[in-house]
N, C-alpha and C positions, 0 to 999 in steps of 0.2 A: 717475701718482705717488702713492702713498701715504706721508700724513704721520702720524706719530704722538706726540703731545705726552705725556710721561711726568712725573707728579707734579710741576709746575712751580710752585713757589714763589718770590714775589719781594718784597722790602719797599726802601723808602727810609728808610735810618735804622731806627729803631723801629717804623715803620709797615708792616706789611703790606699789601701792594696784590693780591698773587695767593696762592691758598691750596690748593697740591695738585691742581693742574688737569690733567687727563688728558681726552684724546680722539684721536680719528683720522679724518682727512678721507679720505674715500674717492676714487680716481683719476676725474678726468673728471667730477667732482660740484659743485654749486654748494650752498657751507654758508653759512649764514646765522649771524654771530656777533651776537647781540642781546643788548644792555643798556642801561641807562639812562647819562647820563653821567657819568664816574667809577667805571663798574664794573670797569675794570682793561682794558678792552678795548687802547688805546693800548698799555698796557704788554706785553699780550702780544705786540701786533705788533712792538715793540721789540725782544723776545727772538727771535721769528720772524725778524726780520732783521739778529741782531747789532749792532744799535743799542745794545742793552742786553746786558750779560755774563749769561751762565746763572748763578744762584745756588745752586739745586736743580732736580734733574729733568732730563731730557735731551729733545732735538728729533730724531726719526729721517727723514730724507726717503729713502724706499726703502730702509732700511735702513741708510742712512749717519748717523752721528752729526754733528749740529749742532757739539757741543762736540770732538769728536775728528779732524773731516774738515771743517772749516767753508768751505774754499774750493772743495772738491766740492759742498758742500751748495748754496751762495750761486750757484753757475750755474745752479741749477735753479729759482730763484726770480726773480720780476717783484713790482714794488712799486708801488703809488700810494698814497702818504700824504694825512693828512686837508688838509694845506695844500699851496697849489698851489707846485710846486717848478720851473716853467718859466721861462726868461728872457725876459722879454716884449720886450724890446729885439730879440731873434734872431728870425730867423723860424720856421716849425714844421719846414722840411726841416733848418735849422742846429740847431735843437735836438734833432731826433733823431738826427743825424750826431754830435754832440756825445757824447751818452750812447752812442751806438754804439762810439765810439772809446775810452771807458773800459772797453768789454768787448772791445778788441782788434780789433774787425772793421774791415775794408778800407773805403776810401771808397767802392769802387765797389759791396761787400757792404753797407755801410750805406743807400747809395741804394736798390739792388734791394728792400731787407726795408723801408725805411723807406717807400719808394712803394707797396710790396704792404699794408702796415698801415694807410698813408691812405687808401688807396681801397678797402679794406673798411670803412674808418668813413666814408666818402662825403667825406672832406675833402682828395684829392688836388688838387683844384682851388686849395686854398689854401697848397699847399706853399711858396709865396714870400711869404706873408703875414707881417708881423710878429705874434707871439703876442698882442700886445696888441690888435689889431683882432678878434680872437675874441671871442664871448660866452662864457658859463661851462662849460655845456655842451660847446661844443666844444673848450675849453681840455683838459677833464676826457678828452676822446676823444682827443684829442694825446698826454695823458699816459700812457692806456692803452695807444697804439699805441708811444709810446716804452719801456713796460715791457715791452713782448712782442718787440722787436727782437732779442735773444739766444736767443729760442725757449725760453723755460722753460716747464718743466711746473705750476708752480703759481704762480697769480695772487692777492697779497694786496691786498685794496682796504680802506683804514682810512678809512672815513665818507666816501666818494667823492663824494656827492650834496650835501655840505653847500654851501649858498649858490645852490643851483639851483632853479629854478622846478619845478612839479610835473610839465610835460609833459618836460623835460630830464631829470628824476629818473627817470621812466618808460621814456624811450629808453635811457638809459645802461643802466640796469637789464637791460632785454630784451636789449639787446646783447651784455652781457657772458654772460648765460644762452644765448644763440647761441655764444659761442666755447666754454662745456661742451660742447654739443652737438654740433657740427662738428666740433671741434678736438679734442676730448677734453681739454682743460684744466681742471684743478683750481682750484677757486675759494675763496677764503675773503673773503666779504663782509660787513665788521663795520659796524653800524649800531643807532640806537637809533629808527628810524622804522618802525614795526610793517608799515605799507602796503608797504614793499617786499621784504616776507618773504610768501612761500606755504606754504602747509599741506603740499604734499609736497615742499618744500624739507628735506633735513637742516638743523636748527637746533641751536644752542648757545646756553645763555641764561645771561649771565654777572652776577652782582651780587655787589658788596662783595666783588671777588675770587673768588669761590667759583663753580664751574660748578653749577648749579642743575636744569639739564635738557639734555639730550644725545639727537638721535634725529630721525627724521623728525616734522614739523611735527603732522602729525594723530595719531599715536601719543601724542605728550606731551600734547594737548587731552584724548587719552582716560584717559591715566593721570591728569591732573590735575583730572577730570571738568568741564571747562569746554566752552564754545560754540564757542570760537575762538580762535587764538593771542593776539589783543588781549587776550581774557579772561584767558587763562593768564599772558601777561607781567604783567598786574595783579596776578593773584592771588599771583605767584611774586617781584614785585620792589616792589609798590606804586607802580609807574609806571605810566604810561598816558595 
């Protein structure tokens, strides 16, 4: 799936949050949306998931307008938000089945797809456990498994490693990359942690609502005359 954002601008009252942001996500690619806290990443995710109404510009998913054909477009999107959205008192499987029902999947199909995703994440043996018994990294894996139940083409992850330890952050990042490589999933991974981004990733750097860089990480570094992405990020945003 190819995603194209065209001239997205958004404001809260008189305060502009996004300013004419345009980019394209390539099918099957891992794309890193990098920006300091307050850059506008969550607002952009709100527009991509229709939690916020488009004020200016449009988003096209394989040519379908999110503004004009929202239902068709949203069926192709899976999302993991920054705040954990699992019901801690339900089991892992119950969380997945509830989400599947919202997407119109039968109970049997929900069970088959849920177990398939849990096995892929190494969590099938925890299917009957209440979510509150899982550690932070495993809860995030369950959230991603849930987001993939309706077989979307695009997976959006908004600061998915917040609150995780270094090992869990690395394992989650590598797993999502494997989904791109093996399944052709298109991913937009939003983060302010430079260590989660590789120089051969497609990188979008957002700061104060403006897209300051967009391209392969090593190409951005070359264009900016910097040694690595950490130096580039600091040079463009003052953060680091």
